[in-house]
C-alpha positions in Angstrom: -0.2 0.2 0.1 1.3 3.1 -0.9 2.0 6.4 1.6 0.3 9.6 0.3 2.1 13.0 0.6 -0.9 15.8 0.3 -0.5 19.6 -0.5 -2.0 22.0 1.8 -5.3 21.7 0.2 -5.2 18.1 0.8 -4.9 16.8 -2.5 -2.5 13.8 -3.3 0.7 15.4 -4.6 2.8 12.3 -4.6 3.2 8.4 -3.5 5.9 6.8 -1.6 7.2 3.7 0.2 7.1 5.4 3.4 5.4 8.3 4.9 2.6 9.4 7.5 -0.5 8.4 5.5 -1.1 4.8 4.1 -4.2 4.0 1.7 -4.6 1.1 -0.3 -3.8 1.1 -4.3 -7.5 1.0 -5.1 -8.7 3.9 -3.0 -10.3 6.6 -4.9 -8.0 9.1 -4.0 -4.8 7.4 -5.2 -6.5 6.3 -8.4 -7.5 9.4 -9.4 -3.7 11.0 -8.5 -2.2 8.2 -10.7 -4.7 8.6 -13.7 -4.6 12.6 -13.5 -2.1 14.5 -14.9 0.4 14.0 -18.2 1.0 10.7 -16.9 -2.5 9.7 -16.5 -3.1 8.0 -20.0 0.4 5.9 -19.9 -0.5 5.2 -16.1 -3.9 3.7 -17.0 -2.2 1.6 -20.0 0.3 0.3 -17.7 -2.3 -0.8 -15.4 -4.4 -2.0 -17.8 -1.3 -4.2 -19.3 -0.2 -5.3 -15.9 -4.0 -6.5 -15.3 -4.0 -8.4 -18.1 -0.5 -10.0 -17.5 -2.0 -10.9 -13.9 -4.7 -13.1 -15.7 -2.3 -14.6 -18.0 0.3 -15.5 -14.9 -2.7 -16.9 -13.0 -3.4 -19.1 -15.8 0.0 -20.4 -16.5 0.3 -21.3 -12.9 -3.0 -23.3 -13.1 -1.7 -25.1 -16.1 1.6 -26.2 -14.2 -0.4 -27.5 -11.3 -2.8 -29.2 -13.4 0.1 -30.7 -15.5 1.8 -31.7 -12.0 5.0 -29.6 -12.6 4.3 -26.9 -9.8 2.7 -27.8 -6.4 1.2 -24.8 -4.7 3.2 -26.2 -1.7 6.3 -25.1 -3.7 5.1 -21.3 -3.4 6.2 -19.1 -0.8 3.0 -18.6 1.6 2.2 -15.2 0.5 2.0 -16.2 -3.0 -0.4 -19.2 -2.3 -2.4 -16.7 -0.3 -2.4 -13.8 -2.8 -3.3 -16.6 -5.8 -6.1 -18.3 -3.4 -7.8 -14.5 -2.6 -7.6 -13.4 -6.0 -9.5 -17.0 -7.3 -11.9 -16.6 -4.3 -12.7 -12.7 -5.7 -12.9 -14.0 -9.3 -15.3 -16.8 -8.6 -17.4 -14.6 -6.4 -17.7 -12.0 -9.2 -18.5 -14.7 -11.7 -20.9 -16.3 -9.6 -22.5 -12.8 -9.0 -23.2 -12.1 -12.8 -26.4 -14.5 -12.8 -25.3 -16.0 -16.3 -28.3 -18.2 -17.9 -27.4 -21.9 -17.9 -27.1 -24.9 -15.8 -23.5 -25.0 -15.1 -21.2 -24.7 -12.3 -18.0 -22.9 -11.7 -14.8 -25.6 -11.4 -13.3 -25.5 -8.0 -10.2 -23.4 -7.6 
């Protein structure tokens, strides 16, 4: 989570690895700061590319596990937790779409 630096008007003017106010990276003010100004478009493009790549990496990990080339136990505990949490969020999101048809999501 980034620490934020604010100006006299309370607007975010910078992000740092350490500081006085800690905000989650998805906080509306942090996102607004990242996507405003001259670097806004490139920041948005970079974030979009990162999100796409994250999904690819998740798929690669799943394939490696399915082929028994990798075990979840081979990964650090923090990585296992992040994969599990993201998989759960994705599963919940898909369930909330209420898609038509008699099908179930495979277990994660």
